[in-house]
C-alpha positions as CSV (number, residue, x, y, z in Angstrom):
1,M,42.2,102.6,60.4
2,G,44.5,99.7,60.7
3,T,42.4,98.4,63.5
4,P,42.8,94.6,64.2
5,R,39.4,92.8,64.3
6,T,38.1,89.2,64.0
7,F,35.9,88.4,61.1
8,H,32.6,86.6,61.7
9,T,29.7,86.3,59.2
10,Q,26.3,84.6,59.6
11,T,25.0,85.6,56.2
12,D,27.7,85.1,53.5
13,S,28.0,81.4,52.9
14,T,31.0,82.0,50.7
15,L,33.0,83.5,53.6
16,V,31.7,81.5,56.6
17,H,34.9,79.3,56.4
18,R,36.9,82.4,57.4
19,N,35.0,83.0,60.6
20,G,37.4,83.6,63.5
21,E,40.2,84.8,61.3
22,P,41.9,88.1,62.1
23,V,41.5,91.0,59.7
24,T,42.8,94.6,59.5
25,V,40.5,97.4,58.7
26,V,42.0,99.1,55.6
27,R,39.3,101.9,55.1
28,A,35.7,102.7,55.7
29,I,33.1,103.1,52.9
30,R,30.9,105.9,54.1
31,H,29.5,107.5,50.9
32,A,26.9,106.0,48.5
33,D,28.2,105.2,45.0
34,N,27.3,102.9,42.1
35,A,28.2,99.8,44.2
36,H,26.9,100.9,47.7
37,D,23.5,102.2,48.7
38,L,23.3,104.6,51.6
39,E,21.1,102.1,53.5
40,V,23.9,99.6,53.8
41,L,26.7,102.0,54.9
42,P,29.0,102.2,56.6
43,M,30.9,99.2,55.3
44,Y,34.6,98.5,55.6
45,I,37.4,97.2,53.3
46,V,39.2,94.6,55.4
47,R,42.4,92.5,54.8
48,F,42.9,89.0,56.0
49,E,46.4,87.9,57.0
50,D,46.8,86.1,53.6
51,G,46.3,89.5,51.8
52,T,42.7,88.8,50.6
53,Q,40.6,92.0,50.8
54,I,36.8,92.0,51.1
55,E,34.0,94.4,52.0
56,A,32.4,93.8,55.4
57,W,29.6,95.2,57.5
58,C,30.1,96.5,61.1
59,D,28.4,93.4,62.6
60,E,30.9,91.1,60.8
61,L,33.8,92.7,62.6
62,Q,34.4,91.7,66.2
63,P,37.1,93.1,68.6
64,H,40.2,91.1,68.2
65,R,41.1,89.5,71.5
66,H,44.9,89.9,71.0
67,A,44.8,93.4,69.5
68,V,47.7,95.6,70.1
69,P,46.8,99.3,70.1
70,V,47.8,101.0,66.9
71,Q,50.3,103.8,67.4
72,A,49.7,107.0,65.4
């Protein structure tokens, strides 16, 4: 994880103002639980540069144009 991406949503009107902002993938959500049905997974916890964390789907995360490879 820690992969730089750019956020873009077409479905969440409460977050559309954040389109184009860089985010960092914190972790993947891969297993169903009380808040996530298997049909919607995987999802990702992502962090904006201001520290705000949200859940995002794969199609909301675009490759970040200025990404620097993460060193392990």
